[in-house]
C-alpha positions in Angstrom: 12.3 75.3 -35.9 11.7 75.0 -32.2 14.0 73.4 -29.7 13.0 70.5 -27.6 11.8 71.6 -24.2 14.5 71.5 -21.5 13.9 70.2 -18.1 13.6 72.9 -15.4 16.7 71.7 -13.6 18.8 72.0 -16.8 17.7 75.6 -17.7 20.8 77.2 -16.2 23.3 74.8 -17.8 25.1 76.0 -20.9 24.3 73.8 -24.0 28.0 73.5 -24.7 29.0 72.5 -21.2 31.8 69.9 -20.9 32.9 68.0 -17.8 36.0 69.1 -16.0 39.2 67.5 -17.5 40.4 66.2 -14.1 37.3 64.1 -13.8 38.2 62.1 -16.8 41.8 61.6 -15.6 40.8 60.5 -12.1 41.1 56.8 -11.6 38.3 54.6 -10.5 38.4 52.6 -7.3 39.7 53.3 -3.8 42.9 55.3 -3.2 45.7 53.4 -1.5 45.3 55.4 1.7 41.6 54.6 1.8 42.3 50.9 1.3 44.8 51.0 4.3 42.2 52.8 6.4 39.4 50.3 5.7 41.8 47.4 6.4 43.0 48.9 9.7 39.4 49.5 10.9 38.4 45.9 9.8 41.4 44.5 11.7 40.4 46.6 14.7 37.0 45.0 14.7 38.5 41.5 14.5 40.9 42.4 17.3 37.9 43.4 19.4 36.2 40.1 18.7 39.4 38.3 19.7 39.6 40.4 22.9 36.0 39.5 23.7 36.7 35.8 23.3 39.8 36.1 25.5 37.8 37.9 28.2 35.3 35.2 28.2 37.9 32.4 28.1 40.4 33.7 30.7 38.4 36.0 33.0 35.0 34.3 32.8 33.3 37.6 32.3 30.6 36.7 29.8 28.7 40.0 29.8 31.8 42.1 29.1 33.2 39.6 26.6 29.8 39.4 24.8 29.7 43.2 24.5 33.2 43.3 23.1 32.3 40.5 20.6 29.1 42.3 19.6 30.8 45.7 19.2 33.7 44.2 17.3 31.4 42.4 14.9 29.4 45.6 14.2 32.7 47.5 13.6 33.9 44.8 11.3 30.7 44.7 9.3 30.3 48.5 9.0 33.9 49.2 8.2 33.7 48.1 4.6 33.6 50.9 2.0 30.3 51.8 0.3 29.7 51.0 -3.3 30.2 54.6 -4.2 33.6 54.6 -2.5 34.6 51.4 -4.3 33.6 53.1 -7.6 36.0 56.0 -6.9 33.6 58.7 -5.7 35.4 61.2 -3.5 33.7 64.2 -1.9 36.7 66.4 -2.5 
């Protein structure tokens, strides 16, 4: 009886391989410290937007205030975690 052909990437994997036990026990989702980090970075982006509005309102420096608002908006948008991070993937 012949075996089914194996994909060339799977040739070096033992047929009785099992995932590491700690992978099963690891919880899904973001760790508490990661959640705090993303919240702080998001709040920093919102603070930059607020500072830009204040610069425009009080100092009448539209160019500088516009830059602060733009950079704060980009920081706020890009500070959210990726879908892989939300699912619990960690590189370590």
